Structure formats: C-alpha cells, structure tokens
N, C-alpha and C positions, 0 to 999 in steps of 0.2 A: 746520541750514541753511547756505546758503553766504552768507557776508558780502560782499555785493557793494559796489563803491564808485561805481558809475555813475550813482547818483542824490544823492550827496552834494552839497548846496548847490544843486540844481536847484529850481526854481519849479514844483510841480507842483499840478494842478488835479484833486482828486477829483469826478468830477460823479455826484450820486445817492448818498443816505445810505440805502442798504439795508444788510443784513448785510455784504454785501461791501464795500460802501464805507466802512462802519465801520472794518473789520479792514485794508482797504487803507490808508486815512488813517494809521492807526497803525503799519502795517509801514514805510509810507515815510518817517514821522517817526523810526522807529527806524534807517531807513538814511541817515539826515542831511538828507533833503529839506526844502524849506521848503512846507509843505502848506496848500492852502486847500480846504474842502468847501463844494460847492454844490448845493443841492436846491430845486426848483420849488415844493415844498409847505414850509410854514412848520413847520421842525423845532427851532426856537429852544428850544423849552422841554422836549425830549426828554433823557433821560439819556445817550444817546449823543453828541448835541451838547454837553452841558455836560462830559462826560468828555473828548472831544476838545479843547474850549477850554481845559480844564484843563492840557493838554499843550502849549498855545500854538498851537494848531492853529485857523487862523481859519474860522469857519464862517458863511456867507452864506445865507439861505433865503427862500424865499417868491417867488422871480422869479429870473432868469438876467441879471444886468446885464452888457452887453457889456464894460465896462471891466474886468471880472474877467479877461478874456483878455490883457490889457497885461503883457507880461513873462513869460509863463508859457512853459514850455519842454516841458511834455508834459500831456495831458490822460488820465486813467484815468475810463474812461466806463462807467457803469452799463449792462450791455447792452441792456435794454429801452427806454432812451432812444433814439428814432429820430435817424438823421442829417440827417432834414429840418428838424429843428427850426432857426429862424432862427440860435440860438446856436451849433449846432455847424457849421451852413453859413459862418458868420464864422470859426469856427475853422480850418476848413480852407481858407478863403480867405487866411488868414495863415499857411497852411502849418505849423500847429501838429500835432505827431503826436498821434494818439489811439488808445489800447490799452485792452484790457479787463483785468480783474483776473487772468485765467488766464496772462497774459503774464508778469505778476509771479511767479506761482506756479512757472512752469518757470524762471525765471532765479534763483530761490533754491534749488530742489529739487536735493537732491544724489542721488537716485535715479533708477528708471526710471518712465516715464509711459506707461500704457496709455489712450489717449483714444478715447472713443465718441460718434459722433453719428450722425445719421439721422432722418429725418422721424419716424418710430413705431418704437418698441421700446427706443430707447435706455437708458430708465431700467430695463427689465426686465433689459435685457443688462448694464447696469452692475450691478446687482444679484446677477444670477446670476454674474459673474466674481468680485465680491466674496465671495460666498458660497464659491465654490471655492477661493479664497485661504485663508478661515476654516478649510476643511477640511484644509488642507496645513500645512507647517511654515514656510508663507511668510506675510509680511505685506503684505495689499493695503489700501490705505486709501481709501475711497470718498470722493470729493470733487466740487465743480464744481455742475452744474446740478442735481445730485440733492439739495442741500439744505446741503451741508457747504462752506463757503468754502475754495477750493482754496489761496489763499495762506497761510491759517491751518493747514491741513493740512500743507502743506508746511514751514512754520516748524518744526513740531513732528515731522517725519519722518526715520526714519534712512536713512542711505546704501543700506542693503539694502532698505529697503521701496519698495513699488511704488505710486504714485499711480493709483488707477482712476478716471478722471475722465469724467464726463459733459459733453458740450459741445454748447451750442446753437449753431445759425447765427449768433446775434446776438453771442455769444462769439468765435466764429472770425472774425469780420470784424475784431477787433480785436486780431491776433497779428502779431507782427514775426519773432520768432525762435524761437517755441514748437516743439516737436519732440517727439511722442511716440515712444517705441521701438515701439510698436504702435499704429496708427490702424485704427480700427473703424469702417465705415459700414454701417448695418443696412439702409437703403434711401434712396432720395430720390424723393420725390412731390411734387406742387404744394403748397406751404403757405407761410404768412406773406408773401404777395405786397403785403400793404398794407405791411409793412415794407421789404422788399427792393426793391419796384417791379416785378420780372420774374422767371419761373422761372429764365433763365440767371445772373441775380445771385445767386438763392437756390442754386443748385447750385455756383456758384463759390464761394460763402462755406462751403459744407459741405467741399468739396474743398481749402480753405485748410489743413485739418488734414494734407495731406501735403507741402505746399509747401516744408517746409525737412528732410523726411526724407531718408536717403542709402540706399546699397544693403546697409547692415547693418541697416535698419529694416524694418518689415513693415507692409503695408495688408490688412486684411480686408475682402472687398468682396462684395457680393451677386452671384453668377454671372448671374442673369437681367437684372441691369442692366449688364453689363459694359462696353456701347455707351457709357454716359455717361463712361467714362474716355477716350475716344478723343480728346477735345479738351484733354486735361490732360497736363502732363511728369510722369510717375510714375517717381521714380528708386529707389523702396522695392520690395522682393520682394511681389508680389502673391499672397495666398492667398484663394481663394474659397470660398464656401459655398453649397449648393444642395440642394433638397429633391426635386429631379427628376432629376439624373442625377450621376454620377460626375466629380469636379472635383479639380484640385489644391488640396486642402484638406478641409473637413468636407462629409460629404454621406451621404444616405440611400440604401441599396440593400435592396429585399425587408424592410422594416420594422426595418433594423438600422442604426446610425449607425456611421459611420467617420470617422478622420481619417488621411488619407495611408494607404490600404489598412488601418490598424490598426482592429479592431474595439473600439468602446467600449461601447456599450449598446443595447438594444432599445428601440424607440419604445414600447412596450408598458408598459416599464418606468419611463417618465418621467411624473412626477405632474402637471406643469404642463398645464393645459387650453387647448384652441384650436390649430387647425392653423399659426396664424401664428406661434404660439411655437416651431414646430420651426425656423424660420429664426433665432429668437432664441438658440435652444439651439446650433445649428451654430455660428454665429458666437463665442459664448461659449466653446464647446470649443475652438475654434481658437485664441482668444486665451489660454485656459489652458495649451494644448499648447505653444504658443510661449513661454510663460512657465516651462515645466518644471514645471508642476503635475502631479503624478502622478493616473493614471487612477483610482484608488480615491477620491481627494479629487474628481474631477469627477463620479464615479458617485454618491458620497454626496450630493452637490448635487441631482443630477437626480433622485433617488429621495425628496428630501424638499421641494425649494423649491416651493411653491404659488403664488407671484407676489407681487405688490407692491400696496400699498393703492391703491385708486382705479382698478386696471387689471384689470378682468374679476374683481373681488374678490367672493367669496362672502360674504354678509352672514348670511342665515339662511333656515330654510325656517318658513313659517307657513301652516298648513291645506294642507300638500302644495303649496304654490306655492314656488318657489325665486327669491330676491332677490338681484341683482348688482350691484354698483358700478362702473361703467366711466367715472366722472367724467372720467379723464385722457383720454378719447377726444375731442380737441378739433378733429378734422379728419373728413372723410368716410372716409379710408381707415380711420383707428383702428375707426371705427364699422362698416365693412364687415367687418373681422375679428370683431369682437363678435357681429354678427348671423349670422355664419357658424357660429359656435361652438356654437350650440344647434339641437336638433332640434324642442324643445318649442315651444307656441305662444307668442309673444313679445308682451310688453305693453312697448312701447318708449317711455321717456321721452326727448325729445330738444329741441334749441333751444339759444339762446344768442346770443351775439355775431354780428352779422351783418358778415362780411368781404369781402361782394360776391360770393362764390361762390354756384352753384347746389349741388344734391343729386341731380343727375343719375348721379353715380358710384355711388349706392345702389340704383339701377335693378333691378339683378339680383340684390339680396341681402335683399328684403323678403318673400318669399314665405312665410315663417313669422310675419310680423307679424300679430298677431290685432288690436290697437288701438294707436293713437299718442296720447301726452300730450304736447302740444308748450307750449313756454314760451318767452319771451324775445324778442330783436329780430327772430329769424328766423321768428317765429309765420306770416306770410303765406306765405311761401316754402313752409314744410313743411306748412301746411295744402293748398296747390296740390299739392305731391307726394303727399299722402295721398289726395286727391280723384281724381289721374291714376291711382293704384294701387288705387282703391276699396278702401282701408283705412279704418276708422272711426276717428275721432280726437276727441279732448277737449282743447280749449284751457286751459290752466291759468296760473296767476298765477305760479308758481315751481315749483321741485323739490318742496317740500313739499306742494304743493295737487296735484301731479301723483300723489304716493304716495297721498293721501287718495283723488283721482278713481279709482285703481285697483280700490278696495274695491266689490265687487259686480259687478265685471266679470271677475274672474279665476276661475277653478275649479281644481281640484286637476289637477295636472300640467302648469301653466302657468309661465311663467319671467317675473319682471318685471325689465326690465334698464335701467337708467341709461346710455346712452351717446350723450351729447349731440350728436356730430358738431360742436360749435361751441366757441370759446372761453367762459370764463364771465364775462367782465369787464363784462357789460352787466348782471349782477345779483350778482355774487358777486367778491370781490376775487382769489379763485385758484381753481383746479379743486378742490383740495384741501378748501376750506371748501365748495364746492357737494356733494361726495362726502360729508363729514360730515353735511351737512344731509339729505342722503338716507338715511344709516345711521340718522340719530337718529329720523326720521319712520317709517322701517321698522319699528325697533324698538319704537315706540308701538303698532303694530297687535298686539302680543302681548296 
C-alpha cells in the first residue's frame, strides 16, 4: 500500500463501528492519525471496541455527543448513517469534511480500480468481473459493498492487482479524490429516496463515480439510459452496452454477443438465467475487455457462472415445485426482473420495509402470479395490489410462515419465488438473513 502522510497528527472521527469502521480506525491509527470511534449503539463490551482501545483509540458509544466534534479535522462516516441526523448536520455546519471508507482505499491503493455501481445488478456484475479475472492470469480483488472492506483489501493488494469494487450511492456521496480507471453504472432507477431526498440527488450520487475521471479512464454505461448523462460533465471515454442495438461497446445481434465488432459468445451458451442478466453480462464483458482479460477467460466465466446467493438463487426442487431465493430484490425494479424470468405459475413471497413507494411498477409483470404471500410493513399496500389484480393472497407473519403457507397451494410445475420488492429491515437485519430464513424453511419441506 502507499504510505501516505496526509493523516499524520490529524484528529479523525470514525462514525459507526461496523466491519469497515473497525478496519478504518486501525488503518488511520497506522497512518499516524489521532482516532476517535463513535457509534450510536452501545458497543463498549464488544471485542472490536476492546481491541481498538488497546491501541489507545478512543471509543464513545451509545449516543452521539456533539462535543465529540470539537477539534475534529475529518469524519469517516459509515455509509448507512444518514446525513440528516443532527450530529451530521452539526458537523456540516462546522464545515468538517465527511468521507466514506472507500476514499481511504483509493488513497492507499497502488493499482487500478474498477468501480461498479447502479440501482440493480451491481453485485452480480462485480462477481462476474471477479470471476473473469480468476480465469485469467491477472488478479482482481473483490471489495466494497459486496462485503470485503475496501481499505483492508487495498492494504494487502499489489501494484499489479485490480480492485473490483462494488459501490453504493451512500459510499459515493463520501468521496473527494476517488477515481476508478473503469467506472461501470449498470442502471439508475428510483431508489433510496428516504436517504437521498430526491431522485436528482440519488442520480447525482451515482454519477459521483466519474467526477474525478480523465480522458485516460472509461465509463461503461447503459445505452438505453444515455440521456441521464446529459446534465453531467463526463471527461472519460464512454463505452455503452445494449441488448437492443449495435453500440460503441458490447451488444447483442441475432443471439450473438459482441464487443466492438468482435464476436464473444452466443447468448444460448450463457448459463446465467434471466433476461435482465444479459445487461449484466454485457457490462461485465466491457470491463473485462478494457482490462485486457482474454476472451477464453470471459467465455469460461459465462459458461459456468450461475449467479450469486440471494439473487434469483435456485434453492431446490421438491415434488416438482422449484424454489428460488431472490431476497436481494429490495426494490420493485429488481422484482420485475425476477417475475419476468419465469414462465411457470409463480407463488410470490413479497413484502418488507415500507419506504413510502407504491407497487404500480409491477402492474405489467404479474400475469404469471398464481398466489401472493404477503408479510412485513407493506402488507396493506400489497393486499390492495393483489386485490386490484385479482390475485389470491395470504397474509403471513414472516418469510418462514410464507413458505409454510405455500404447502397445499402449489402443484407440480409451479415456482415458489421469494422476491420481496422491499428492504428487509422491518423484520430482518439484512436481506442475507431474510434469504437464509427462506432457504432453511424450504429445506424443511423435504
């Protein structure tokens, strides 16, 4: 890693002690900063807090005392902590700069970065690109929102390695110099308005990924949304992907996938299910080609990569009924992709945190839904949706109860699909826990 001196002697507050906060505090201590960690929850008895205190890092937890801001030069904020809380507002009023941990990763990283963001598909695309690197003689290290702390990965990376970094809009709001050599935006739809306040703010956060790029860098972008770029200054080279027409980038013509006129693979040779995944595949190919990954490595991935856990994940077949876990579908758009992926009658498990949105985006995608199993805060909204579309429904306590209630309603040839169209936080700490709940209950059917 680069041994930078810009944090030497600085008073830095790390806000939030998750995985990234813990690693950030240790890194800043290593770089010579005077570090304080603050978390709204009581973390005083955790092993992480004790380890940090052993390094003489101050840990304050249980609340956010305003006096912690006195003398602070910089805040490194957990991306999930909203800017609207009074503590952050006070910091902004004092003109204290706020960054996220990926900025630190960039500053110490010696190699190139591929940054992947978007409303949907970013985890799949990150995983695809990582797998293409694995099949090549290059090293691509997955990090960021996919679950591996970017600054920790960067500390251990070599100069010839590439960080394949999944980035949320929350993370991108906290960058200042961060510059990926390749920025990839899968798509931008309406999401996280409870955090960002407006769609314009959300789009701006996503486009932060290109703000420091130069003419030597690349932006891979969805051709059908190219108008979104009109209001932004893009200095990098734009490479498009499209499932509908030939573009400067990756595209499909007559069932064949090309990059810049070069044939790569037939669509029928790709094993990843779902029409929406063709866009994910095209964008991944573009990133791989720009990274000089050979075609045989790309093809090897596309002929073997079956998807990621909790994203249209096949769980099992029981009594000729197929069960799919799409717990990662935390918004309506992701669920439209899931509903459109099947021709069989669907028993749809849905619901979760109410973020204030409706479900009208799903109106044209429920013709195959045979029965709905509704749970969570959005129960009343989804009941109204089911009644509007004359779909039979059952109100359930949670995901486990929903699986139980499918018994006796499914017949051979049906599909049971967990695709909540909502975040999990009303009943589950993460979408992963929700998905595991589904998998566990499905396996009990045997």
